[in-house]
KOLVOSE-741595 format. One record per residue: residue number from 1; residue in three letters; x, y, z of N, C-alpha, C, O in turn. Coordinates in steps of 0.001 Angstrom, whole numbers. Each point is the difference from the previous one (the first is absolute). Layout:
% residues N
NUM/ALA/X/Y/Z/X/Y/Z/X/Y/Z/X/Y/Z;
...
This chain:
% residues 336
1/MET/15086/17495/-18070/-508/-926/215/205/-1224/1534/966/-761/43;
2/THR/-1723/782/751/154/237/1190/39/-1353/213/-737/-835/-524;
3/ASN/2187/524/1816/902/-808/19/-839/-934/1428/14/376/1172;
4/LEU/-686/-1631/-1702/-1014/-441/1275/1139/-410/976/-277/25/1199;
5/SER/1351/-348/-1523/987/-209/1310/379/721/894/465/-325/1093;
6/ASP/-733/1816/-1722/26/1189/1119/-899/84/733/52/-103/1226;
7/ILE/-1283/365/-2098/-1129/165/850/20/-1002/979/107/511/1115;
8/VAL/-170/-1795/-1086/188/-350/799/1065/-92/1355/-497/-568/973;
9/ARG/1946/1080/-805/881/-138/367/-219/1576/1169/244/324/1162;
10/ALA/-1039/437/-2792/273/1221/1258/-2024/559/465/-442/737/882;
11/LYS/-16/-1273/-1616/-1307/882/323/-1513/-868/1097/-1001/344/628;
12/PHE/1892/-1817/-1063/-1269/-1128/1009/502/148/1087/-779/-564/769;
13/PRO/2179/1257/201/-99/117/1378/-795/982/419/-271/-113/1196;
14/GLN/-439/1486/-1982/-128/1040/403/-1655/130/-106/-791/927/172;
15/LYS/686/-2157/-496/-1946/-368/-59/-618/-632/708/348/-1167/176;
16/LYS/-1814/1832/687/-394/-562/799/-1165/-987/-932/-469/406/-1063;
17/ILE/179/-1507/1562/-997/-427/-592/-1181/-917/906/287/-869/823;
18/VAL/-1264/1175/-1090/-987/-269/1565/-980/-1364/-992/-561/130/-1088;
19/ILE/638/-1075/1768/-687/-1150/-202/-1639/-418/780/-17/-504/1123;
20/VAL/-777/683/-1596/-1049/-773/1180/-893/-911/-932/-578/-97/-1083;
21/GLY/894/-512/2317/-1329/-2010/-819/456/-475/648/740/404/897;
22/ASP/-1186/-1818/-1283/286/-1053/922/1202/-862/429/487/-764/-834;
23/LEU/152/850/2384/1096/-785/-74/-514/-1186/371/-1023/-308/612;
24/VAL/2269/-557/-1282/-17/-1365/249/1233/-562/468/1131/396/-281;
25/ALA/-1528/-1584/1195/1294/-468/332/344/-1561/-817/-688/-1013/123;
26/ASP/1778/1133/-858/927/-956/-1338/338/-1283/1102/1199/-1/280;
27/GLN/-1847/-912/297/1109/-854/658/331/-1376/-1017/-697/-562/-845;
28/PHE/2167/290/1372/344/-903/-776/867/-1529/899/1188/-240/215;
29/LEU/-2310/-428/70/-1/-1186/353/918/-1124/-837/-339/-720/-939;
30/TYR/1796/851/1717/1589/-1085/-647/-704/-1322/1067/-554/107/1094;
31/GLY/763/-985/-1693/206/-1744/81/520/-910/-720/65/224/-1209;
32/THR/328/-1192/1609/852/-864/-81/-825/-1662/-150/-449/-583/987;
33/ILE/393/140/-2103/-1044/-1345/46/1162/-1231/471/926/-487/-648;
34/ALA/-1529/145/2433/574/-1369/682/-724/-1151/-479/723/-996/-40;
35/ARG/-1657/840/-258/-364/-1310/-78/-1700/-223/-830/-205/748/-956;
36/VAL/-349/-1237/1145/-957/-676/-823/-1437/-335/1369/130/-1022/673;
37/SER/-1131/1765/-459/-791/-182/1297/-890/-1525/91/-729/-562/-817;
38/ARG/1196/181/2299/-1221/-1536/332/-1125/374/-4/-896/-842/-49;
39/GLU/608/2160/98/-1987/251/-234/-788/363/-1240/-1219/52/-165;
40/ALA/2603/276/-979/-923/449/-804/1161/-679/-1370/951/-693/362;
41/PRO/-1129/932/-1616/949/-136/-1136/371/1637/-483/-318/639/-1002;
42/VAL/1176/-282/2260/707/1801/-155/870/-165/794/-4/-627/1060;
43/PHE/1291/1565/-1886/1065/284/418/-264/645/1702/-1122/358/359;
44/ILE/2280/-295/516/-342/395/1440/1137/911/-734/898/-300/-787;
45/LEU/-1379/1751/1471/1109/932/-178/738/1044/1153/-612/860/633;
46/ARG/2069/-1151/-520/153/602/1498/707/1288/-623/664/333/-982;
47/HIS/-1244/216/2221/-316/1737/15/1624/287/15/519/-627/924;
48/ASP/525/1476/-1766/650/485/-67/314/1449/440/881/451/732;
49/GLU/-1870/117/-1405/393/1646/456/-1599/736/-505/-793/-688/-642;
50/THR/494/2004/986/-856/549/-432/91/1277/-192/-334/443/1099;
51/GLU/612/634/-1905/-23/1397/-164/-741/635/-799/-365/-274/-1143;
52/THR/8/1782/2292/-1280/641/-820/626/1210/-861/1135/474/58;
53/LEU/-1794/-263/-551/589/784/-1745/-1709/1310/183/-1173/-109/355;
54/ALA/2010/1098/-815/-1262/1192/-823/-953/-415/-992/584/-386/-1013;
55/GLY/-1678/331/939/-981/-481/-1533/-729/1000/459/-210/367/1156;
56/GLY/-284/182/-2531/-1210/604/-50/608/1410/-380/934/319/-734;
57/ALA/-1869/444/1558/618/1178/211/1175/464/578/697/1011/-99;
58/ALA/-678/-2243/853/1167/352/898/1749/-266/-683/1144/46/452;
59/ASN/-1879/-367/-1932/1317/-667/-932/562/858/-937/1145/89/-443;
60/ALA/-2684/833/119/256/1236/-774/1056/675/1255/1162/281/-294;
61/ALA/-1585/-104/1409/930/1049/1321/1234/-288/-315/800/781/-517;
62/VAL/-559/-2170/887/1731/-478/52/487/141/-1465/1213/198/-71;
63/ASN/-1826/-249/-1041/1160/373/-1520/84/1346/101/1183/277/-198;
64/VAL/-1967/964/453/170/973/76/1284/607/637/890/788/-321;
65/ALA/-1400/-1885/1847/1847/531/936/1185/-599/-384/1086/417/404;
66/SER/-1193/-1284/-1090/923/-1268/-780/849/1026/-1070/1168/332/-199;
67/LEU/-2400/-75/-309/671/838/-1437/437/1792/381/139/838/-891;
68/GLY/29/-524/2443/661/1101/-5/-1505/1127/1145/0/215/1212;
69/GLY/-692/83/-1925/-1473/518/336/-262/335/1619/657/-368/974;
70/LYS/-1539/978/-1023/-80/-402/1203/-1925/157/662/-778/927/225;
71/ALA/746/-2673/-126/-964/-454/-375/-1240/383/1862/280/-206/1181;
72/VAL/-775/434/-1437/-1305/355/1327/-1103/-1094/-409/-671/6/-1032;
73/LEU/629/-1116/2260/-1472/-472/-610/-1815/51/966/62/164/1218;
74/ILE/-1184/-280/-1734/-602/-324/440/-953/-1082/-17/-460/-119/-1136;
75/GLY/73/-560/1798/-1046/-799/373/-343/-623/956/-102/762/961;
76/VAL/-337/-2632/-506/-634/-208/828/1154/-1119/1042/995/-165/-706;
77/VAL/-887/-284/1492/545/-971/29/-559/-529/1768/-440/802/824;
78/GLY/585/-2109/-612/-1090/-76/1460/1365/3/928/1169/250/-294;
79/THR/-1880/-682/1693/1245/-243/1086/572/-1299/-53/-144/-556/1089;
80/ASP/650/-49/-1805/-577/-1670/-167/1819/-208/-253/595/836/-679;
81/ALA/-151/-1541/1048/1668/-828/-688/695/268/-1220/1191/165/-265;
82/ASP/-2716/-162/-715/511/379/-1579/-19/1210/-70/927/462/-666;
83/GLY/-1880/527/1251/308/1480/35/1213/700/223/495/959/-592;
84/ALA/-20/-1796/1804/1032/302/447/1427/-157/-810/865/869/-109;
85/ALA/-849/-1822/-276/796/-1070/-1044/326/1455/-936/1045/650/10;
86/LEU/-2385/-366/-864/31/710/-643/757/1645/-259/726/425/-898;
87/ALA/-1170/71/1872/427/1297/929/1443/-215/362/515/808/772;
88/GLU/6/-1544/-1121/1432/-281/925/1045/-170/-1273/1178/359/8;
89/LYS/-1872/-980/-1086/-55/-76/-1506/448/1342/-690/1017/344/-604;
90/LEU/-2192/266/943/241/1479/-755/489/812/469/118/1016/-686;
91/ARG/410/-1002/2033/1004/1111/493/1193/-73/-356/806/902/-227;
92/ALA/-644/-2601/154/1258/-15/26/375/351/-1703/1184/149/-304;
93/SER/-2295/-29/-785/296/145/-746/-267/1682/-566/-189/415/-1143;
94/LYS/264/309/2445/646/1566/199/-1799/519/-1086/47/975/-750;
95/VAL/-1087/-1617/864/-1031/578/-13/-1164/596/1225/-137/-732/980;
96/ASP/-643/1959/-1021/6/787/752/-1470/-697/655/-1027/-66/-676;
97/CYS/1090/-277/1650/-1013/-961/681/-1319/940/738/-1019/-536/435;
98/ARG/1283/2056/-400/-746/479/1395/-1450/248/-653/-906/527/645;
99/HIS/760/-951/-1982/-1321/353/-195/-853/-1389/-113/-1166/96/-380;
100/ILE/1617/-1190/647/-416/-1453/-119/-1019/368/1746/240/638/1026;
101/VAL/-1671/-1686/-1677/-744/255/1416/-205/-1639/615/-496/-852/-737;
102/SER/788/626/1692/58/-1463/317/-978/-85/1106/-190/1108/500;
103/THR/-377/-1898/-48/-1493/-241/601/-43/-1268/-37/506/-663/-906;
104/ASP/-1439/-59/2408/-211/-1505/273/-864/-54/-752/-426/-1154/57;
105/LYS/-435/2028/-1159/-1351/-436/-802/192/-402/-1020/-1093/-404/-397;
106/TYR/1773/250/-292/1063/-952/-1307/1040/-622/126/836/-44/902;
107/ARG/-938/-492/-1958/895/-1696/112/263/771/-1045/-661/817/-641;
108/THR/2582/-1536/538/673/835/-825/452/-971/-914/976/-710/240;
109/THR/-1846/622/-1604/-207/-415/-1146/1791/-220/-152/934/800/-54;
110/THR/-1029/-2337/20/1368/-1010/-440/-254/-1070/-1227/-1050/-629/-129;
111/LYS/1993/544/-600/257/-968/-349/1332/-801/9/1124/480/149;
112/VAL/-1449/-1783/-335/917/-848/487/175/-1010/-932/-926/-790/-188;
113/ARG/2198/667/-563/350/-737/-549/1093/-888/233/1041/343/561;
114/VAL/-1346/-1779/-1104/516/-844/689/814/-603/-693/-561/-481/-985;
115/LEU/1983/200/1039/1122/-156/-1094/446/-1096/453/26/52/1230;
116/ALA/517/-1499/-1825/152/-1253/567/1174/-385/-914/97/223/-1207;
117/GLY/646/-751/1898/1120/-874/-1178/560/-887/811/-386/-106/1165;
118/GLN/1794/-974/-1889/-21/-969/1142/1552/593/-161/260/574/-1058;
119/HIS/874/-708/2168/1230/-39/158/472/234/-1300/-234/-801/-905;
120/TYR/954/1948/716/575/737/-823/-468/-154/-1230/642/-234/-1024;
121/ALA/-1800/375/1163/-833/20/-1110/-540/1450/-280/-117/604/1067;
122/PRO/-269/192/-2215/-662/1474/333/-1659/73/795/-894/-768/-355;
123/ARG/785/1350/966/-1405/22/378/-962/419/-1203/385/681/-950;
124/GLN/-1937/-1265/1136/-689/591/-1166/-1643/198/1026/-242/-570/1064;
125/GLN/-481/1346/-1661/-1112/321/1004/-455/-1375/-750/127/-577/-1079;
126/VAL/-979/374/2855/-791/-726/-187/-1902/379/-145/-871/-677/-547;
127/ILE/763/1935/1237/-1260/181/334/-35/1440/714/1040/468/463;
128/ARG/-2069/115/-397/-618/1475/488/-641/-4/483/-1120/-252/-444;
129/ILE/1391/586/1976/-1199/210/897/-164/1380/136/1034/658/114;
130/ASP/-2382/73/-99/-311/1226/202/-619/169/1536/-747/-865/458;
131/TYR/1050/1836/164/-753/196/1236/-511/1114/-379/904/796/-255;
132/GLU/-1941/-359/95/-713/1335/-715/-817/382/1176/-640/-825/651;
133/ASN/695/2719/-266/-802/184/742/-1743/345/-236/-585/733/-797;
134/ALA/199/-1469/1690/-1981/328/-476/-440/1189/802/-1217/187/-4;
135/GLU/1909/611/655/-874/1018/343/441/1197/-1307/1040/231/-618;
136/LYS/-2306/292/608/-162/1137/-778/850/1479/662/334/-13/1185;
137/ILE/-91/1012/-1901/607/1132/610/-1046/807/761/-929/273/-761;
138/ASP/779/121/1775/-1283/369/794/530/1188/-71/1222/118/-89;
139/GLU/-2216/1172/121/-97/1548/360/1067/293/739/633/925/-508;
140/GLU/-93/-1394/1659/1615/644/1098/1062/-237/-622/1045/622/191;
141/LEU/-1227/-1785/-1216/1496/-612/-405/-2/1011/-1239/1113/371/-370;
142/ASN/-2280/143/-347/324/468/-1721/327/1521/726/934/648/-473;
143/ARG/-1759/-48/1696/325/1105/226/1517/60/704/357/1175/-90;
144/GLN/723/-1997/783/635/316/-131/1507/-340/-1450/1139/468/0;
145/LEU/-1632/-1186/-780/358/-340/-978/102/1822/-1286/620/470/-955;
146/LYS/-1602/-203/1811/-263/1284/-1412/607/1182/681/376/953/-683;
147/GLU/-234/-949/2197/1147/768/562/1730/-106/-586/799/630/-693;
148/ASN/-879/-1637/1347/1102/-667/-585/668/37/-1447/1223/-122/-58;
149/LEU/-1902/271/-1018/285/451/-1276/-66/1687/70/767/628/-729;
150/PHE/-1474/-79/1406/-302/1693/-226/2009/246/670/982/598/-438;
151/SER/-1177/-1164/1241/1452/280/802/1546/-527/-803/1056/630/-49;
152/ALA/-1291/-1639/-378/1240/-562/-933/254/436/-1078/1176/-67/-357;
153/VAL/-2265/727/-638/165/614/-1363/436/1108/126/-28/647/-1047;
154/VAL/667/160/2410/462/986/-275/1975/-314/-822/642/-1049/-47;
155/ASN/-249/2516/-471/836/-209/-923/-148/-1385/-1339/817/-227/-893;
156/ALA/-1746/-295/1088/-74/-1341/-553/484/275/-1896/-653/757/-718;
157/ASP/1708/-1433/292/-128/90/-1339/-623/-856/-670/94/409/-1157;
158/ALA/-873/-1664/1156/-713/-696/-384/-937/-1006/804/495/-831/760;
159/LEU/-1570/914/-915/-973/-1310/216/306/-1441/-743/416/-247/-1132;
160/ILE/-812/-646/2294/-4/-1691/-688/-1848/-490/1015/-303/-88/1190;
161/ILE/-430/-94/-2455/-991/-846/860/309/-1175/-523/158/-314/-1180;
162/SER/-72/-409/2302/396/-2128/-284/-1485/-693/557/-241/-12/1207;
163/ASP/-373/-353/-1845/-1053/-522/-143/-505/-1668/157/-602/-633/-868;
164/TYR/924/244/1899/-77/-1877/-55/-1472/-408/792/-151/-775/945;
165/ASN/-739/1475/-1582/-1705/-294/833/-125/-474/1410/-459/-1082/366;
166/TYR/1012/2204/494/-212/-629/1478/-518/823/518/-415/-264/1128;
167/GLY/121/1990/-1802/-535/529/488/405/1756/616/-780/922/236;
168/VAL/2200/-972/-129/608/1287/-36/-276/910/-1151/-372/1173/-39;
169/ALA/613/-1899/-732/-331/1079/-1223/-926/577/-706/-106/36/-1226;
170/ASN/-869/623/2397/-1672/201/-311/-40/835/-711/1034/433/-510;
171/TYR/-2514/187/176/-294/1029/-702/820/1204/704/1113/431/-303;
172/GLU/-2106/39/1467/860/1177/705/1634/15/184/567/1092/-46;
173/LEU/38/-2044/210/1421/368/-119/213/-32/-1250/895/754/-382;
174/THR/-1501/-1479/-526/575/689/-1345/-36/1505/-588/787/707/-630;
175/GLU/-2281/-553/1226/-4/1272/-859/427/1242/674/-326/1138/-337;
176/ILE/1529/-1661/1892/196/1227/926/1226/-261/-777/692/995/216;
177/ALA/-66/-1750/-969/1159/-137/-688/260/638/-1569/1026/345/-588;
178/LYS/-2714/-367/146/-215/427/-1152/771/1490/-52/887/485/-703;
179/GLN/-1790/24/1943/-266/1327/208/1666/509/570/498/1064/-367;
180/VAL/-117/-1593/878/1366/584/501/1180/-182/-1388/907/796/-245;
181/ALA/-1163/-1817/-385/792/237/-1090/-345/983/-1248/814/449/-807;
182/LYS/-1773/-293/832/-656/1241/-792/696/1346/513/794/679/-651;
183/ASP/-1340/-381/2210/610/1238/283/1336/161/212/397/1160/114;
184/ARG/793/-2509/8/1088/362/-211/530/-261/-910/1211/217/47;
185/LYS/-1710/-750/-1225/420/20/-1253/1092/-866/66/1118/434/-279;
186/ILE/-1289/-1637/619/1071/-1616/266/-1151/-1399/-609/-1167/-384/-70;
187/PRO/2086/187/-140/-775/-1102/-1023/-445/-1649/1298/400/-500/1051;
188/LEU/-1619/266/-2287/-607/-1167/1198/-162/-982/-654/-452/20/-1145;
189/LEU/892/-1337/1942/736/-751/-1208/-1267/-1588/706/170/-304/1181;
190/VAL/-686/-71/-1563/-818/-1519/43/408/-994/114/1035/71/-663;
191/ASP/-1133/-1736/1334/501/-974/-312/-1140/-338/679/76/145/1220;
192/SER/-1234/-604/-1711/-1277/-1012/652/-59/-1378/-842/-148/-222/-1202;
193/ARG/322/-608/2323/-295/-1585/-675/-1328/-189/-538/-18/-726/-994;
194/PHE/-1390/1295/1475/-945/-649/-510/-905/1139/-522/-885/-306/-800;
195/GLY/1070/1955/1287/-832/860/-318/512/1335/-752/-676/1025/-90;
196/LEU/1891/-1187/-403/-170/1186/-875/-677/1077/-266/317/1175/185;
197/LYS/-1863/-1910/-907/-1027/1266/-509/-299/1221/1079/-466/1122/-197;
198/SER/993/-1891/1637/-888/676/970/1312/1338/610/11/555/1099;
199/PHE/869/-383/-2147/1241/1008/587/-71/933/-1477/1022/429/-536;
200/ARG/-2089/-255/117/-57/1055/-1178/543/1380/258/-363/608/1006;
201/GLY/999/-215/-1645/769/1214/216/1065/97/894/75/894/843;
202/ALA/776/-1804/-995/1031/-321/358/1390/557/-925/-264/142/-1194;
203/THR/1544/153/1549/1250/469/-1268/-375/-1143/-414/-1009/197/-677;
204/THR/1274/-1368/705/606/-846/-578/-3/-1784/806/182/-69/1216;
205/ALA/-325/-776/-1753/-90/-1116/597/677/-1033/-549/326/123/-1181;
206/THR/27/-1337/1887/813/-1099/-405/-543/-1270/-75/573/-887/633;
207/PRO/-1777/556/-1419/-371/-1299/-54/1002/-1037/-762/866/220/-847;
208/ASN/-1292/-1401/1447/737/-1261/-957/-1077/-302/-632/-1189/240/209;
209/GLN/2065/-1105/-1453/-1035/-910/-1182/-522/-469/403/-904/149/-823;
210/GLU/242/-1127/1938/-752/-407/558/-1461/1031/571/-1160/-412/12;
211/GLU/1584/1708/394/-819/751/889/-620/550/-905/-1216/122/153;
212/VAL/2029/527/-1733/-179/188/-1035/-1141/-789/-791/-1105/473/-263;
213/GLU/1458/-1490/-4/-995/-1322/-360/-1543/391/759/-881/465/-723;
214/GLN/674/-628/1853/-1090/-301/1352/-1016/1164/-646/-1163/-381/-129;
215/ILE/1388/1440/-198/-518/1545/-486/-69/-201/-1678/-1138/0/-468;
216/LEU/2121/-151/-357/161/-232/-1775/-317/-1208/-399/-160/43/-1220;
217/GLY/-55/-1365/1735/662/-1076/-636/913/-548/-634/841/675/-593;
218/ALA/-829/-2006/594/1693/53/74/338/-6/-1413/1142/-279/-365;
219/ASP/-2242/625/-601/641/708/-1421/-289/1406/-583/-597/371/-1011;
220/TYR/1448/493/2349/-128/960/9/1106/730/-837/1046/-571/-308;
221/THR/-1358/1988/-76/1093/586/-1255/668/1159/888/-64/336/1183;
222/GLU/703/87/-2271/257/1245/768/-696/1431/-363/331/995/646;
223/LYS/-1167/-917/-1544/-1413/777/-74/-641/-33/1366/-119/986/727;
224/ASP/-412/-2601/-353/-735/-80/1090/771/517/1235/-702/453/904;
225/CYS/2130/-451/-719/390/572/1553/205/1767/-618/266/815/883;
226/ILE/-328/-542/-1618/-406/1524/-677/-1156/619/841/122/889/842;
227/GLU/-983/-1364/-1129/-1400/492/349/-254/-525/1696/-578/619/894;
228/LEU/1198/-1900/-843/169/200/1400/621/933/778/-675/824/618;
229/CYS/1751/-835/-567/1139/1389/340/-898/1098/188/-165/666/1022;
230/ASP/-755/-491/-2853/-903/1174/385/-1327/300/669/-433/1112/302;
231/ALA/-79/-2172/-141/-1192/-787/574/330/579/1982/-492/916/657;
232/LEU/1252/-1705/-402/1071/773/1316/37/1232/217/-188/487/1114;
233/ASP/383/31/-1935/818/1871/462/1026/-448/492/41/165/1219;
234/TYR/1038/-798/-1761/1234/-425/24/1196/1175/-720/-326/367/-1129;
235/GLN/1108/-10/1452/1050/850/-1075/1124/-1198/-690/796/234/-910;
236/SER/-1022/-1815/1760/948/-1014/-1067/-405/-1084/832/-338/202/1166;
237/LEU/350/-1535/-1768/-338/-1086/412/1354/-843/-224/365/248/-1149;
238/LEU/566/-1175/1788/988/-487/-40/-431/-1380/812/-230/-195/1193;
239/ILE/220/-639/-2298/-345/-1521/-441/955/-1078/299/778/-437/-848;
240/THR/-849/-40/2211/1275/-1074/-139/-160/-1397/-618/-778/-784/543;
241/ARG/1279/514/-1352/-283/-1623/-569/1197/-871/-84/653/-160/-1032;
242/GLY/-439/-312/2006/1376/-751/546/1276/-171/-1009/859/880/-41;
243/ASN/-754/-2373/-992/1172/181/-765/105/774/-1052/1018/412/-556;
244/LEU/-3097/-80/99/277/628/-765/517/2090/65/38/728/-993;
245/GLY/237/-344/2287/-81/1125/106/-1004/1094/608/-646/-130/1040;
246/MET/647/1064/-1772/-1038/1068/307/-256/349/-748/668/-223/-1009;
247/LEU/-1939/1106/944/-1004/1095/-487/-86/691/84/-1027/205/648;
248/LEU/1611/831/-966/-690/1329/583/-720/1147/-1009/404/450/-1072;
249/ILE/-1697/-139/1881/-1183/601/-343/345/1524/602/-116/189/1211;
250/GLU/581/986/-2179/-98/1228/112/-960/319/-663/-216/-833/-881;
251/LYS/-876/2140/888/-711/872/-156/803/694/-1514/1205/237/-80;
252/ASN/-1923/-76/-697/240/585/-1384/1472/-666/-520/615/490/-946;
253/LYS/-76/-1832/1796/1078/51/-905/-81/-1773/-637/-686/-937/408;
254/THR/1118/966/-895/502/-1992/-643/-70/-555/1084/28/646/1047;
255/PRO/-121/-1811/-1082/112/-1343/1482/2121/-241/-376/596/-204/-1057;
256/LEU/-123/354/2399/896/-464/-31/72/-1662/300/-601/-534/932;
257/GLN/1277/-31/-1705/614/-1640/-81/1039/33/1073/574/1070/-204;
258/LEU/-65/-1589/1135/1501/-133/1153/22/-1668/-48/-888/-820/235;
259/ALA/2013/697/-561/375/-1151/-177/388/-727/1211/856/744/478;
260/ALA/-963/-1686/254/-144/-818/1318/1941/221/-149/685/-143/-1013;
261/VAL/-236/528/2429/844/-213/692/815/-1271/308/-649/-745/734;
262/GLY/1750/304/-1028/722/-907/536/-423/-1334/-625/-736/109/-980;
263/ALA/992/-1070/1280/-634/-1020/46/-1640/-668/-446/-1005/173/690;
264/LYS/1041/-835/-1799/-1904/-264/-60/-574/-939/1029/-911/308/768;
265/GLU/1409/-1276/-804/-594/-613/1560/717/482/1590/1066/-375/488;
266/PRO/-2086/1329/68/76/520/1416/365/-1264/1294/-330/-1156/-263;
267/VAL/847/1381/1299/337/-1111/846/-1476/89/1144/-668/-944/424;
268/ASP/538/2080/-217/-1112/479/659/-728/1020/-396/727/910/-400;
269/VAL/-2259/-580/315/-436/1127/-557/-1043/619/1204/-1049/589/-259;
270/THR/1657/-898/1866/-1100/-175/1075/272/1322/94/1141/173/-428;
271/GLY/-1728/1046/848/-306/1485/513/615/598/-1470/129/1223/51;
272/ALA/183/-1682/-1045/801/1039/-1412/-842/1328/-581/155/731/-978;
273/GLY/-885/-775/1804/-1373/1016/-299/438/1000/889/-65/1140/-458;
274/ASP/454/-1247/1495/17/931/957/1577/632/-248/57/1229/-10;
275/THR/847/-1758/-133/1092/434/-673/97/921/-1094/719/999/9;
276/VAL/-1841/-1547/-1439/184/1203/-599/-841/794/-232/19/468/-1138;
277/ILE/-1386/144/2350/-202/1030/372/821/418/656/280/1141/-370;
278/ALA/325/-1479/1238/1187/350/872/1083/1897/-1283/46/1226/-96;
279/ALA/477/-2479/-441/1112/533/-842/-895/1196/-1090/471/997/-547;
280/TYR/-1754/-1476/497/-825/697/-1369/-226/1598/719/415/1058/-472;
281/ALA/-1403/-1292/2081/121/1269/389/1187/838/478/-168/1211/146;
282/LEU/1208/-1698/76/1409/501/319/350/1004/-1340/137/1223/25;
283/GLY/-35/-2171/-1246/340/584/-433/-1160/1388/-763/447/1039/-487;
284/LEU/-1472/-1282/542/-1049/1113/-259/221/1734/591/45/1142/-458;
285/ALA/60/-1961/1941/229/1308/1479/1247/513/-609/117/1226/8;
286/SER/1135/-2140/-697/1112/866/-376/-141/643/-1107/1037/499/-437;
287/GLY/-2220/-308/-312/-161/1359/-1166/97/-1356/-1359/-348/193/-1165;
288/LEU/755/-1162/1567/-365/-728/-1620/-703/-544/-595/-804/-774/520;
289/SER/876/1032/-2085/-1463/-74/-642/-693/-1434/438/772/-800/529;
290/PHE/-2060/418/-682/-521/-1186/-32/1068/-1274/-1027/334/-1104/430;
291/ALA/-71/1523/-1461/861/-1078/-1022/996/-78/742/128/-1185/307;
292/GLU/1114/2162/427/1168/-523/430/-326/-456/1626/944/-537/580;
293/ALA/-2192/714/172/-55/-628/1079/-458/-1210/-151/368/-718/929;
294/ALA/-1086/121/-1791/-629/-787/-394/1324/-1040/-477/34/-1180/348;
295/GLN/1162/1897/-1297/755/-190/98/917/-1305/1199/236/-1207/-31;
296/THR/79/2589/1158/624/-627/891/-267/-1307/1363/642/-552/893;
297/ALA/-2257/562/-1581/-1133/-740/660/57/-973/-187/-279/-822/872;
298/ASN/744/407/-2333/132/-1011/-907/1153/-744/779/-110/-1127/482;
299/HIS/1121/1848/-437/1314/-380/477/-265/-1009/1598/152/-1159/386;
300/ALA/-602/2397/109/-86/-1033/1802/-1050/-625/-93/-447/-43/1147;
301/GLY/-451/-644/-2043/-639/-1054/-441/1009/-1075/-20/80/-848/889;
302/GLY/812/909/-2091/377/-1180/-594/1163/-253/1192/405/-1162/-55;
303/ILE/6/1668/735/692/54/911/-323/-1223/1520/444/-1034/498;
304/VAL/-1376/1934/-333/-1031/-712/1419/-190/-1311/-177/309/-841/844;
305/VAL/-1037/488/-2394/-447/-1438/-431/443/-1028/380/-582/-953/520;
306/MET/2303/1192/-915/898/-795/245/882/-480/1060/979/-724/-178;
307/LYS/-1500/1291/1567/-113/-96/1239/-958/-973/835/-1193/1/-301;
308/LYS/1614/-776/1264/-1608/-925/1031/-139/734/583/698/895/477;
309/GLY/-1969/-1278/-419/-1098/407/1010/-497/1089/-5/-400/61/-1162;
310/THR/-61/1509/1952/-653/1175/-207/1559/1024/408/540/326/1057;
311/ALA/-278/-110/-2356/1313/736/49/140/1378/-263/-1086/488/-314;
312/SER/2124/420/324/270/1024/67/1092/408/-1211/730/-923/-363;
313/VAL/-520/2461/-414/989/-145/-439/693/1422/268/-626/1031/247;
314/ALA/2035/-1146/-336/326/1276/992/874/1009/-1345/746/-533/-821;
315/ALA/-1012/1857/846/400/807/-293/1715/-209/-1236/70/331/-1184;
316/ASP/919/-894/1949/647/-580/-899/312/-802/-1145/689/151/-1008;
317/GLU/-1719/-1425/1683/-396/-461/-1341/-822/353/-1286/175/-381/-1157;
318/LEU/-1059/1159/1652/-635/665/-1038/861/676/-801/-14/-131/-1224;
319/ILE/994/1064/1988/956/659/-914/316/-960/-909/-442/-104/-1144;
320/ALA/1516/-853/1910/873/-1276/-1186/-875/-354/-980/646/-530/-904;
321/SER/-2359/588/531/-611/-629/-646/-25/1094/-1105/487/-99/-1126;
322/LEU/-1002/928/1542/177/1385/-796/1615/430/-1059/-5/619/-1064;
323/SER/866/-1014/1574/1251/7/-509/96/-538/-932/184/562/-1080;
324/LYS/-316/-2222/1293/-174/-425/-716/-474/349/-1202/737/216/-962;
325/VAL/-1997/-136/932/-523/818/-1659/235/1464/-228/-446/1008/550;
326/PRO/1308/-1215/-1557/255/1609/51/-1184/894/-1138/-6/1230/-49;
327/ASN/-873/-2041/-742/-659/647/-497/-1447/36/1483/-1132/351/-333;
328/ALA/1297/-580/1204/-1127/-205/420/-793/1243/162/-1229/-65/37;
329/GLU/1920/1303/72/-565/1471/262/-537/71/-1729/-1049/466/-444;
330/ARG/1685/-823/40/-741/-181/-1229/-800/-63/-805/-304/849/-838;
331/GLN/-203/-2067/1048/-1322/-996/-118/-928/978/637/-992/411/-601;
332/ALA/1365/43/2055/-1502/373/535/73/1363/-549/-958/660/404;
333/GLN/1898/134/-1328/-375/1091/-546/-743/98/-1578/-402/1006/-584;
334/THR/385/-2425/147/-420/-164/-781/-1286/382/-272/-366/570/-1028;
335/ALA/-465/-956/2159/-1490/314/78/-499/1224/502/-1227/57/90;
336/LEU/1899/975/272/80/1747/290/-400/531/-1646/-58/1201/-264;
């Protein structure tokens, strides 16, 4: 019987995970409501501080690193203040940033969440402002990304494609990733916000319930999920379902329901999918079965949704969570 805590402790630090995809600067603007404006019936927010965190593929990389793995990130940022702040955060999080392309042709995609509150009161998000890059990935930029991918995958133990529909996870890079994964016999995992069907032939994917509903409809069944997994030529499909837990679809095996870990009401689900795919990738890279890796990812997801903002999970936190459930490994084994 596999001891998942021991795997996290001993094997995660040995694994190199390459993450390719759309990098996002997640900014949190904190302010205090001072008074009502004379100009309009709106509150005046006095700015206190702005914090820049890693979002999108960058958050997946931060989670790989925080869980002890070697995270190598491929993507694009602009030569702007937001790109610089994101790069600083990534370096501080021990993510290998040598394969990130920085260009003045590209604006760093930035999502600003404004959190407001009165003195000594909890701040709550009142609006989100997205600054999205409008330029397409041109031929020269795509060439650099392909070169960086070939360079980064040397000695890689798993590949993650993190697609937020901003253009990095395009057809050419995806085909290269699939071929590399096949040649090296390593898992290729996909997290795609809008285009899961475009990533046929990967090893596995981690769509959330909403993304599956966009494909199969709100009343989808386990049978529908099995057929989707077959149609996409995946070995497995791990569907995250919020406080309903997870559903693992694996070829030629009975679907496995994983109950949600921790509190039923999350504090913040921002970036939780990035945490899940990071833990899932490290698990598969460490030789865990799909069921065991899903169990590990389920615990990581349960931890991160209890944190505010775009957060990550440390290896010690994951080990502690797994250790609290003595039957965690046995539950995973029931699917085998």
